[in-house]
C-alpha positions as YAML, in Angstrom:
chain: A
units: angstrom
residues:
- id: 1
  name: MET
  ca: [-6.97, 23.64, -21.45]
- id: 2
  name: MET
  ca: [-5.07, 20.53, -20.39]
- id: 3
  name: SER
  ca: [-5.43, 17.67, -22.85]
- id: 4
  name: VAL
  ca: [-6.82, 14.50, -21.24]
- id: 5
  name: THR
  ca: [-6.92, 10.98, -22.66]
- id: 6
  name: ARG
  ca: [-9.27, 8.33, -21.29]
- id: 7
  name: VAL
  ca: [-8.21, 4.68, -21.33]
- id: 8
  name: THR
  ca: [-9.85, 1.54, -20.03]
- id: 9
  name: THR
  ca: [-8.56, -0.15, -16.91]
- id: 10
  name: GLU
  ca: [-7.58, -3.17, -18.99]
- id: 11
  name: ALA
  ca: [-5.66, -1.06, -21.52]
- id: 12
  name: LEU
  ca: [-3.71, 0.78, -18.83]
- id: 13
  name: GLN
  ca: [-2.84, -2.46, -17.05]
- id: 14
  name: GLN
  ca: [-1.57, -3.98, -20.29]
- id: 15
  name: GLN
  ca: [0.53, -0.88, -20.97]
- id: 16
  name: ILE
  ca: [2.12, -1.01, -17.51]
- id: 17
  name: GLU
  ca: [2.74, -4.75, -17.86]
- id: 18
  name: ALA
  ca: [4.48, -4.07, -21.17]
- id: 19
  name: ILE
  ca: [6.69, -1.43, -19.53]
- id: 20
  name: PHE
  ca: [7.78, -3.85, -16.83]
- id: 21
  name: ALA
  ca: [8.24, -6.74, -19.27]
- id: 22
  name: ALA
  ca: [10.47, -4.58, -21.44]
- id: 23
  name: ALA
  ca: [12.52, -3.81, -18.32]
- id: 24
  name: GLY
  ca: [13.08, -7.52, -17.64]
- id: 25
  name: PHE
  ca: [10.35, -8.23, -15.08]
- id: 26
  name: ASN
  ca: [8.94, -11.75, -15.18]
- id: 27
  name: ALA
  ca: [5.19, -12.29, -15.47]
- id: 28
  name: ALA
  ca: [4.63, -12.80, -11.73]
- id: 29
  name: GLN
  ca: [6.42, -9.60, -10.71]
- id: 30
  name: GLY
  ca: [5.36, -7.36, -13.56]
- id: 31
  name: GLY
  ca: [1.77, -8.56, -13.57]
- id: 32
  name: ALA
  ca: [1.26, -8.09, -9.84]
- id: 33
  name: MET
  ca: [2.76, -4.60, -9.90]
- id: 34
  name: ALA
  ca: [0.77, -3.60, -12.98]
- id: 35
  name: ARG
  ca: [-2.47, -4.68, -11.30]
- id: 36
  name: VAL
  ca: [-1.90, -2.75, -8.09]
- id: 37
  name: LEU
  ca: [-0.64, 0.44, -9.78]
- id: 38
  name: THR
  ca: [-3.53, 0.37, -12.25]
- id: 39
  name: ALA
  ca: [-5.94, 0.01, -9.33]
- id: 40
  name: GLY
  ca: [-4.48, 3.14, -7.74]
- id: 41
  name: GLU
  ca: [-4.92, 5.14, -10.94]
- id: 42
  name: ARG
  ca: [-8.41, 3.73, -11.49]
- id: 43
  name: ASP
  ca: [-9.46, 4.86, -8.02]
- id: 44
  name: HIS
  ca: [-7.97, 8.36, -8.48]
- id: 45
  name: CYS
  ca: [-5.22, 7.68, -5.94]
- id: 46
  name: LYS
  ca: [-2.51, 9.48, -7.89]
- id: 47
  name: SER
  ca: [0.14, 9.01, -5.22]
- id: 48
  name: HIS
  ca: [-0.16, 5.22, -5.64]
- id: 49
  name: GLY
  ca: [-0.85, 5.00, -9.36]
- id: 50
  name: ILE
  ca: [1.42, 5.36, -12.38]
- id: 51
  name: TYR
  ca: [3.49, 7.85, -10.38]
- id: 52
  name: ARG
  ca: [5.02, 4.75, -8.73]
- id: 53
  name: ILE
  ca: [6.29, 3.27, -12.01]
- id: 54
  name: GLU
  ca: [9.39, 5.46, -11.86]
- id: 55
  name: GLY
  ca: [10.28, 4.30, -8.35]
- id: 56
  name: THR
  ca: [9.64, 0.70, -9.32]
- id: 57
  name: LEU
  ca: [11.99, 0.93, -12.29]
- id: 58
  name: ARG
  ca: [14.61, 2.87, -10.32]
- id: 59
  name: THR
  ca: [14.64, 0.21, -7.63]
- id: 60
  name: ALA
  ca: [15.01, -2.52, -10.23]
- id: 61
  name: MET
  ca: [17.82, -0.67, -11.99]
- id: 62
  name: ALA
  ca: [19.67, -0.35, -8.66]
- id: 63
  name: GLY
  ca: [19.44, -4.11, -8.17]
- id: 64
  name: LYS
  ca: [17.49, -3.72, -4.92]
- id: 65
  name: VAL
  ca: [14.57, -5.89, -6.00]
- id: 66
  name: ASN
  ca: [14.56, -9.25, -7.78]
- id: 67
  name: VAL
  ca: [12.35, -8.72, -10.83]
- id: 68
  name: SER
  ca: [12.76, -12.40, -11.76]
- id: 69
  name: ALA
  ca: [11.70, -13.74, -8.36]
- id: 70
  name: GLU
  ca: [9.28, -16.64, -8.11]
- id: 71
  name: PRO
  ca: [7.76, -16.39, -4.60]
- id: 72
  name: VAL
  ca: [7.29, -19.55, -2.56]
- id: 73
  name: VAL
  ca: [4.64, -20.46, 0.02]
- id: 74
  name: ALA
  ca: [5.95, -22.74, 2.78]
- id: 75
  name: PRO
  ca: [4.26, -26.14, 3.30]
- id: 76
  name: ASP
  ca: [1.30, -26.10, 5.68]
- id: 77
  name: ASP
  ca: [2.58, -26.72, 9.22]
- id: 78
  name: GLY
  ca: [-0.90, -27.11, 10.73]
- id: 79
  name: SER
  ca: [-0.83, -23.72, 12.45]
- id: 80
  name: ALA
  ca: [-2.78, -20.55, 11.65]
- id: 81
  name: LEU
  ca: [0.28, -19.11, 9.94]
- id: 82
  name: VAL
  ca: [0.90, -18.94, 6.20]
- id: 83
  name: ARG
  ca: [4.48, -18.08, 5.32]
- id: 84
  name: ALA
  ca: [5.49, -16.65, 1.97]
- id: 85
  name: ASP
  ca: [9.05, -16.01, 0.89]
- id: 86
  name: ALA
  ca: [9.02, -13.22, -1.70]
- id: 87
  name: LYS
  ca: [12.59, -14.16, -2.72]
- id: 88
  name: GLY
  ca: [13.54, -10.50, -2.87]
- id: 89
  name: GLY
  ca: [10.70, -9.64, -5.24]
- id: 90
  name: PHE
  ca: [7.65, -7.46, -4.75]
- id: 91
  name: ALA
  ca: [5.23, -8.23, -1.92]
- id: 92
  name: ASN
  ca: [2.24, -8.16, -4.27]
- id: 93
  name: ALA
  ca: [3.35, -11.22, -6.22]
- id: 94
  name: ALA
  ca: [3.88, -13.17, -3.00]
- id: 95
  name: PHE
  ca: [0.50, -12.03, -1.65]
- id: 96
  name: GLU
  ca: [-1.35, -13.18, -4.75]
- id: 97
  name: LEU
  ca: [0.28, -16.60, -4.52]
- id: 98
  name: ALA
  ca: [-0.45, -17.03, -0.79]
- id: 99
  name: LEU
  ca: [-3.99, -15.60, -0.70]
- id: 100
  name: PRO
  ca: [-5.83, -18.92, -1.27]
- id: 101
  name: ALA
  ca: [-4.04, -20.57, 1.67]
- id: 102
  name: LEU
  ca: [-4.75, -17.57, 3.91]
- id: 103
  name: VAL
  ca: [-8.46, -17.63, 3.04]
- id: 104
  name: GLU
  ca: [-8.75, -21.38, 3.57]
- id: 105
  name: LYS
  ca: [-7.11, -21.22, 7.00]
- id: 106
  name: ALA
  ca: [-9.14, -18.21, 8.13]
- id: 107
  name: ARG
  ca: [-12.39, -19.92, 7.19]
- id: 108
  name: ARG
  ca: [-11.39, -23.20, 8.81]
- id: 109
  name: LEU
  ca: [-9.76, -21.84, 11.97]
- id: 110
  name: GLY
  ca: [-11.60, -18.54, 12.40]
- id: 111
  name: MET
  ca: [-8.48, -16.47, 11.87]
- id: 112
  name: ALA
  ca: [-5.13, -16.76, 10.10]
- id: 113
  name: ALA
  ca: [-2.04, -14.71, 9.47]
- id: 114
  name: LEU
  ca: [0.09, -14.37, 6.36]
- id: 115
  name: VAL
  ca: [3.74, -13.43, 6.87]
- id: 116
  name: ILE
  ca: [5.59, -12.20, 3.79]
- id: 117
  name: ASN
  ca: [9.35, -11.99, 4.19]
- id: 118
  name: ASP
  ca: [12.11, -10.48, 2.06]
- id: 119
  name: CYS
  ca: [9.85, -8.36, -0.09]
- id: 120
  name: THR
  ca: [9.78, -4.89, -1.60]
- id: 121
  name: HIS
  ca: [6.57, -2.91, -1.14]
- id: 122
  name: LEU
  ca: [5.74, 0.51, -2.55]
- id: 123
  name: ALA
  ca: [2.01, 0.26, -3.30]
- id: 124
  name: ALA
  ca: [-1.17, 0.90, -1.34]
- id: 125
  name: LEU
  ca: [-2.38, -1.74, 1.12]
- id: 126
  name: TRP
  ca: [-6.07, -1.58, 0.31]
- id: 127
  name: PRO
  ca: [-5.74, -3.93, -2.72]
- id: 128
  name: GLU
  ca: [-4.66, -6.70, -0.30]
- id: 129
  name: VAL
  ca: [-7.45, -5.81, 2.10]
- id: 130
  name: GLU
  ca: [-10.10, -5.83, -0.62]
- id: 131
  name: ALA
  ca: [-8.82, -9.16, -1.96]
- id: 132
  name: ILE
  ca: [-9.51, -10.66, 1.48]
- id: 133
  name: THR
  ca: [-12.89, -8.98, 2.09]
- id: 134
  name: ALA
  ca: [-14.00, -10.34, -1.31]
- id: 135
  name: HIS
  ca: [-13.98, -13.75, 0.40]
- id: 136
  name: GLY
  ca: [-16.23, -12.58, 3.24]
- id: 137
  name: LEU
  ca: [-13.39, -12.10, 5.71]
- id: 138
  name: ALA
  ca: [-12.26, -9.08, 7.73]
- id: 139
  name: ALA
  ca: [-8.63, -8.08, 7.28]
- id: 140
  name: MET
  ca: [-5.81, -6.06, 8.81]
- id: 141
  name: VAL
  ca: [-2.59, -5.37, 6.88]
- id: 142
  name: MET
  ca: [0.55, -3.54, 7.97]
- id: 143
  name: CYS
  ca: [4.18, -3.09, 7.02]
- id: 144
  name: PRO
  ca: [7.12, -0.85, 7.95]
- id: 145
  name: SER
  ca: [8.84, 1.46, 5.50]
- id: 146
  name: TYR
  ca: [12.16, 3.27, 5.82]
- id: 147
  name: ALA
  ca: [13.08, 5.78, 8.50]
- id: 148
  name: THR
  ca: [11.51, 9.06, 7.39]
- id: 149
  name: VAL
  ca: [9.27, 9.96, 10.36]
- id: 150
  name: ALA
  ca: [10.35, 11.50, 13.66]
- id: 151
  name: PRO
  ca: [8.72, 9.96, 16.75]
- id: 152
  name: THR
  ca: [6.67, 12.42, 18.77]
- id: 153
  name: GLY
  ca: [9.07, 14.61, 20.71]
- id: 154
  name: GLY
  ca: [11.95, 13.68, 18.43]
- id: 155
  name: THR
  ca: [13.58, 15.66, 15.63]
- id: 156
  name: LYS
  ca: [15.21, 13.03, 13.42]
- id: 157
  name: PRO
  ca: [13.71, 10.39, 11.09]
- id: 158
  name: PHE
  ca: [13.47, 7.00, 12.81]
- id: 159
  name: LEU
  ca: [10.03, 5.44, 12.20]
- id: 160
  name: GLY
  ca: [8.61, 4.64, 8.79]
- id: 161
  name: THR
  ca: [5.41, 6.01, 7.29]
- id: 162
  name: ASN
  ca: [4.26, 2.53, 8.31]
- id: 163
  name: PRO
  ca: [0.90, 2.10, 6.57]
- id: 164
  name: PHE
  ca: [-1.99, 0.28, 8.22]
- id: 165
  name: ALA
  ca: [-5.17, -0.93, 6.54]
- id: 166
  name: PHE
  ca: [-8.40, -2.60, 7.65]
- id: 167
  name: GLY
  ca: [-11.35, -4.03, 5.76]
- id: 168
  name: TRP
  ca: [-14.78, -5.40, 6.68]
- id: 169
  name: PRO
  ca: [-16.83, -7.36, 4.12]
- id: 170
  name: ARG
  ca: [-20.32, -6.13, 3.21]
- id: 171
  name: GLN
  ca: [-22.69, -8.49, 1.47]
- id: 172
  name: ASP
  ca: [-24.52, -6.01, -0.78]
- id: 173
  name: SER
  ca: [-22.11, -3.11, -0.94]
- id: 174
  name: ASP
  ca: [-18.47, -2.17, -1.28]
- id: 175
  name: PRO
  ca: [-16.43, -3.21, 1.77]
- id: 176
  name: TYR
  ca: [-15.65, -0.89, 4.64]
- id: 177
  name: VAL
  ca: [-11.97, -0.11, 4.07]
- id: 178
  name: PHE
  ca: [-9.44, 2.33, 5.40]
- id: 179
  name: ASP
  ca: [-5.78, 2.55, 4.49]
- id: 180
  name: PHE
  ca: [-3.53, 5.25, 5.86]
- id: 181
  name: ALA
  ca: [0.05, 6.04, 6.69]
- id: 182
  name: THR
  ca: [0.83, 6.53, 10.36]
- id: 183
  name: SER
  ca: [2.62, 9.72, 9.30]
- id: 184
  name: VAL
  ca: [0.50, 12.84, 8.76]
- id: 185
  name: ALA
  ca: [0.60, 12.08, 5.03]
- id: 186
  name: ALA
  ca: [2.14, 9.49, 2.76]
- id: 187
  name: ARG
  ca: [5.64, 10.36, 1.59]
- id: 188
  name: GLY
  ca: [4.35, 10.24, -1.97]
- id: 189
  name: GLU
  ca: [2.06, 13.18, -1.15]
- id: 190
  name: VAL
  ca: [5.09, 15.26, -0.12]
- id: 191
  name: GLU
  ca: [6.82, 14.36, -3.38]
- id: 192
  name: LEU
  ca: [3.72, 15.33, -5.38]
- id: 193
  name: HIS
  ca: [3.67, 18.70, -3.61]
- id: 194
  name: ARG
  ca: [7.34, 19.16, -4.53]
- id: 195
  name: ARG
  ca: [6.74, 18.36, -8.17]
- id: 196
  name: ALA
  ca: [3.77, 20.74, -8.30]
- id: 197
  name: GLY
  ca: [5.70, 23.53, -6.59]
- id: 198
  name: LYS
  ca: [3.19, 23.65, -3.74]
- id: 199
  name: GLN
  ca: [3.89, 24.27, -0.06]
- id: 200
  name: LEU
  ca: [2.95, 21.62, 2.49]
- id: 201
  name: PRO
  ca: [0.28, 22.23, 5.13]
- id: 202
  name: GLU
  ca: [1.69, 23.19, 8.50]
- id: 203
  name: GLY
  ca: [2.30, 20.29, 10.86]
- id: 204
  name: TRP
  ca: [3.40, 17.81, 8.20]
- id: 205
  name: ALA
  ca: [7.16, 17.90, 8.54]
- id: 206
  name: LEU
  ca: [10.45, 19.07, 10.05]
- id: 207
  name: ASP
  ca: [13.56, 20.23, 8.20]
- id: 208
  name: ALA
  ca: [17.01, 18.68, 8.69]
- id: 209
  name: GLU
  ca: [17.58, 20.85, 11.78]
- id: 210
  name: GLY
  ca: [14.36, 19.67, 13.39]
- id: 211
  name: ASN
  ca: [12.42, 22.88, 12.74]
- id: 212
  name: PRO
  ca: [8.83, 22.88, 11.40]
- id: 213
  name: THR
  ca: [8.71, 23.42, 7.63]
- id: 214
  name: THR
  ca: [6.17, 23.74, 4.83]
- id: 215
  name: ASP
  ca: [8.84, 23.40, 2.11]
- id: 216
  name: PRO
  ca: [8.49, 19.94, 0.55]
- id: 217
  name: GLU
  ca: [12.17, 19.88, -0.45]
- id: 218
  name: ALA
  ca: [13.22, 20.62, 3.12]
- id: 219
  name: ALA
  ca: [10.74, 18.03, 4.39]
- id: 220
  name: LEU
  ca: [12.22, 15.35, 2.15]
- id: 221
  name: GLN
  ca: [15.66, 16.18, 3.57]
- id: 222
  name: GLY
  ca: [14.31, 16.24, 7.14]
- id: 223
  name: ALA
  ca: [11.56, 14.21, 8.75]
- id: 224
  name: MET
  ca: [7.81, 13.79, 8.47]
- id: 225
  name: LEU
  ca: [5.60, 13.85, 11.55]
- id: 226
  name: PRO
  ca: [3.24, 11.13, 12.83]
- id: 227
  name: PHE
  ca: [-0.48, 11.76, 12.65]
- id: 228
  name: GLY
  ca: [-2.20, 12.52, 15.92]
- id: 229
  name: GLY
  ca: [1.02, 13.19, 17.80]
- id: 230
  name: HIS
  ca: [1.83, 10.49, 20.35]
- id: 231
  name: LYS
  ca: [-1.06, 8.28, 19.12]
- id: 232
  name: GLY
  ca: [0.31, 7.96, 15.60]
- id: 233
  name: SER
  ca: [3.81, 7.53, 16.96]
- id: 234
  name: ALA
  ca: [2.64, 4.64, 19.17]
- id: 235
  name: ILE
  ca: [0.78, 2.90, 16.34]
- id: 236
  name: SER
  ca: [3.81, 3.30, 14.09]
- id: 237
  name: THR
  ca: [6.00, 1.72, 16.76]
- id: 238
  name: MET
  ca: [3.51, -1.15, 17.10]
- id: 239
  name: ILE
  ca: [3.89, -1.80, 13.37]
- id: 240
  name: GLU
  ca: [7.68, -1.87, 13.72]
- id: 241
  name: LEU
  ca: [7.23, -4.50, 16.43]
- id: 242
  name: MET
  ca: [4.60, -6.65, 14.72]
- id: 243
  name: ALA
  ca: [5.40, -6.37, 11.02]
- id: 244
  name: ALA
  ca: [9.19, -6.21, 11.33]
- id: 245
  name: ILE
  ca: [10.64, -7.57, 14.57]
- id: 246
  name: MET
  ca: [7.95, -10.20, 15.24]
- id: 247
  name: ILE
  ca: [8.19, -11.67, 11.75]
- id: 248
  name: GLY
  ca: [11.98, -11.57, 11.68]
- id: 249
  name: ASP
  ca: [12.33, -8.87, 9.06]
- id: 250
  name: MET
  ca: [13.86, -5.40, 8.84]
- id: 251
  name: THR
  ca: [12.72, -2.38, 10.84]
- id: 252
  name: SER
  ca: [12.47, 1.01, 9.14]
- id: 253
  name: PRO
  ca: [15.92, 2.19, 10.33]
- id: 254
  name: GLU
  ca: [17.42, -1.10, 9.09]
- id: 255
  name: VAL
  ca: [15.71, -0.65, 5.72]
- id: 256
  name: LEU
  ca: [17.23, 2.80, 5.31]
- id: 257
  name: ASP
  ca: [20.66, 1.43, 6.25]
- id: 258
  name: TYR
  ca: [20.24, -1.33, 3.64]
- id: 259
  name: LEU
  ca: [19.13, 1.02, 0.84]
- id: 260
  name: GLY
  ca: [21.20, 4.06, 1.75]
- id: 261
  name: THR
  ca: [18.56, 6.29, 0.19]
- id: 262
  name: THR
  ca: [14.83, 7.06, 0.24]
- id: 263
  name: THR
  ca: [14.66, 7.25, -3.57]
- id: 264
  name: LEU
  ca: [14.26, 3.48, -3.86]
- id: 265
  name: ALA
  ca: [11.33, 1.31, -2.78]
- id: 266
  name: PRO
  ca: [11.77, -0.13, 0.73]
- id: 267
  name: ARG
  ca: [12.56, -3.79, 1.32]
- id: 268
  name: HIS
  ca: [11.11, -5.38, 4.46]
- id: 269
  name: GLY
  ca: [8.29, -7.75, 5.44]
- id: 270
  name: GLU
  ca: [4.51, -7.55, 5.59]
- id: 271
  name: LEU
  ca: [1.93, -8.92, 8.02]
- id: 272
  name: ILE
  ca: [-1.61, -9.74, 6.88]
- id: 273
  name: LEU
  ca: [-4.34, -10.90, 9.29]
- id: 274
  name: ALA
  ca: [-7.65, -12.42, 8.20]
- id: 275
  name: PHE
  ca: [-10.72, -13.03, 10.41]
- id: 276
  name: SER
  ca: [-14.00, -14.87, 9.92]
- id: 277
  name: PRO
  ca: [-16.81, -12.74, 11.42]
- id: 278
  name: GLU
  ca: [-19.12, -15.77, 11.55]
- id: 279
  name: ALA
  ca: [-16.56, -17.81, 13.51]
- id: 280
  name: PHE
  ca: [-15.95, -15.07, 16.07]
- id: 281
  name: ALA
  ca: [-19.68, -14.37, 16.53]
- id: 282
  name: ARG
  ca: [-20.71, -18.05, 16.67]
- id: 283
  name: GLY
  ca: [-22.99, -18.81, 19.59]
- id: 284
  name: ARG
  ca: [-23.85, -15.15, 20.17]
- id: 285
  name: ALA
  ca: [-27.09, -13.42, 19.29]
- id: 286
  name: GLY
  ca: [-27.32, -11.51, 16.01]
- id: 287
  name: ASP
  ca: [-25.81, -11.72, 12.55]
- id: 288
  name: PRO
  ca: [-22.44, -9.89, 12.58]
- id: 289
  name: PHE
  ca: [-22.96, -8.61, 9.05]
- id: 290
  name: ALA
  ca: [-26.43, -7.25, 9.83]
- id: 291
  name: ARG
  ca: [-25.16, -5.61, 13.01]
- id: 292
  name: ALA
  ca: [-22.29, -4.05, 11.07]
- id: 293
  name: GLU
  ca: [-24.75, -2.62, 8.54]
- id: 294
  name: ALA
  ca: [-26.74, -1.02, 11.38]
- id: 295
  name: LEU
  ca: [-23.50, 0.57, 12.58]
- id: 296
  name: PHE
  ca: [-22.65, 1.91, 9.14]
- id: 297
  name: GLU
  ca: [-26.17, 3.24, 8.62]
- id: 298
  name: ALA
  ca: [-26.01, 5.09, 11.92]
- id: 299
  name: ILE
  ca: [-22.73, 6.72, 10.89]
- id: 300
  name: ILE
  ca: [-24.05, 7.75, 7.50]
- id: 301
  name: GLY
  ca: [-27.30, 8.88, 9.09]
- id: 302
  name: GLN
  ca: [-25.41, 11.63, 10.92]
- id: 303
  name: GLY
  ca: [-24.17, 13.01, 7.60]
- id: 304
  name: ALA
  ca: [-20.74, 11.42, 7.90]
- id: 305
  name: ARG
  ca: [-19.19, 9.34, 5.14]
- id: 306
  name: LEU
  ca: [-17.46, 6.01, 5.39]
- id: 307
  name: PRO
  ca: [-13.77, 5.85, 4.45]
- id: 308
  name: SER
  ca: [-13.06, 4.85, 0.83]
- id: 309
  name: GLN
  ca: [-16.50, 6.04, -0.39]
- id: 310
  name: ARG
  ca: [-14.78, 8.65, -2.55]
- id: 311
  name: ARG
  ca: [-12.46, 5.98, -3.92]
- id: 312
  name: PHE
  ca: [-15.33, 3.64, -4.77]
- id: 313
  name: ARG
  ca: [-17.13, 6.48, -6.58]
- id: 314
  name: ALA
  ca: [-13.95, 7.14, -8.55]
- id: 315
  name: ARG
  ca: [-13.77, 3.44, -9.42]
- id: 316
  name: ALA
  ca: [-17.31, 3.51, -10.78]
- id: 317
  name: GLU
  ca: [-16.50, 6.62, -12.80]
- id: 318
  name: SER
  ca: [-13.41, 4.97, -14.28]
- id: 319
  name: ALA
  ca: [-15.44, 1.88, -15.20]
- id: 320
  name: ALA
  ca: [-18.03, 4.01, -16.98]
- id: 321
  name: GLU
  ca: [-15.84, 6.68, -18.57]
- id: 322
  name: GLY
  ca: [-12.29, 5.33, -18.51]
- id: 323
  name: ILE
  ca: [-9.21, 6.41, -16.55]
- id: 324
  name: SER
  ca: [-8.14, 9.99, -17.21]
- id: 325
  name: LEU
  ca: [-4.49, 10.57, -18.10]
- id: 326
  name: THR
  ca: [-2.96, 13.95, -18.82]
- id: 327
  name: GLU
  ca: [-0.85, 14.55, -21.91]
- id: 328
  name: SER
  ca: [2.32, 14.50, -19.80]
- id: 329
  name: GLU
  ca: [1.30, 11.24, -18.12]
- id: 330
  name: THR
  ca: [0.62, 9.61, -21.49]
- id: 331
  name: ALA
  ca: [3.97, 10.81, -22.80]
- id: 332
  name: GLN
  ca: [5.74, 9.50, -19.71]
- id: 333
  name: LEU
  ca: [4.22, 6.05, -20.14]
- id: 334
  name: GLU
  ca: [5.42, 6.00, -23.73]
- id: 335
  name: ARG
  ca: [8.94, 7.02, -22.67]
- id: 336
  name: PHE
  ca: [9.03, 4.28, -20.07]
- id: 337
  name: LEU
  ca: [7.96, 1.73, -22.69]
- id: 338
  name: THR
  ca: [10.39, 2.78, -25.40]
- id: 339
  name: GLN
  ca: [13.38, 3.91, -23.29]
- id: 340
  name: GLY
  ca: [13.11, 1.73, -20.18]
- id: 341
  name: PHE
  ca: [15.72, 2.60, -17.57]
- id: 342
  name: ALA
  ca: [17.10, 5.34, -19.82]
- id: 343
  name: ALA
  ca: [13.88, 7.31, -19.19]
- id: 344
  name: LEU
  ca: [14.68, 7.71, -15.50]
...
C-alpha cells in the first residue's frame, strides 16, 4: 500500500516558501507562488500543485524569471484601467499587489480591468478569480501561453493552451467558478500522463507529423488540439488578441521564440476584468444575486453539478483531514529544500 502523509495547508505553504527562499526568491515572489501552488494541492488539482515547483525552479535557474522582482502598480490615471508591471517576476505577486486598486475601481465605476505586463505565469487562474469574487465582484481572467496547440484544421503548434476563467460571487456559498484551458486538456495533464506511463485519450493531440496520437511523448513533441474544434480555436485566438496583442505583450508564438523551449514557464501578460453585479443591474427589477441563485438551483435541480463543486469538496476535506502527499512527493519536497537547483 502506498504510504501517505497528511499535512496542514499552512505547513505545506511554509515548506514551499522555504524551498523558494533557499533558491533565492524574495518574499514577494516566493510567497505568492507558494500560496497559489499550495491552493492547487489543497484542492486536489495535482497538475497545478507541487508538481509545478520543478518548473518554477527550472525557469528561475535558466534566468527566464526575475525571482527578486518587486512589482509596481502605475499611478491612477483616472480610467478604469489598473496597470501592473511585474518587472519580469511572477504574475501572482503583481496580482496580489494590484488587487486592492482593481476592487476599488470596479466598485466605484461598475467595472475595471487589470493589465499585468512582463510576467511569468504557470499556475491556475481560479485563485485570481476567487480573490475577486471574495469582494462581491464577478471576474474574468485570461492569458496566453506558448505555442503548443494547433488551430482547428492546422497541424503545427501555434496557439497556446490559453486558459480562461470566470467567477460569480455567491453570498452564502462558494462562488461559481470555472477555469479551463482552451486546449482539450492542460499541458500539465499530458505531462502527468507521460510520467505515469499512461496513454492519452483520443482527440487530445497530434504528433510532430500532424497525425493523431495517444502517446504523451509524441504529443509533447507535436501539438495539442483545441477543445470543441473551431469553437475552442476561436476562443484561444480571442485570448491572443485581448491578453497579448491588446495589452502590448507577447503572443504564444512570440513566447516560444523567446524561451526556445516548452520546459520553462511562459512569460507574457495577463488580463483581469472585474464587474460589479449591483452596478450593472441598477435600475432594473430584481436582485442580481438572488436571480443568479435561482439559475444555479435550476441547474442543480436537473441533477447537474456546478463547475468547481468537486474542488470545493476537496478543499473542505483538506481543511478537515489535511493535504495528502505520497511518500515520493514528500521526498521530492525534501530534495528541493536541501538540494535546490541541483535536485532538478
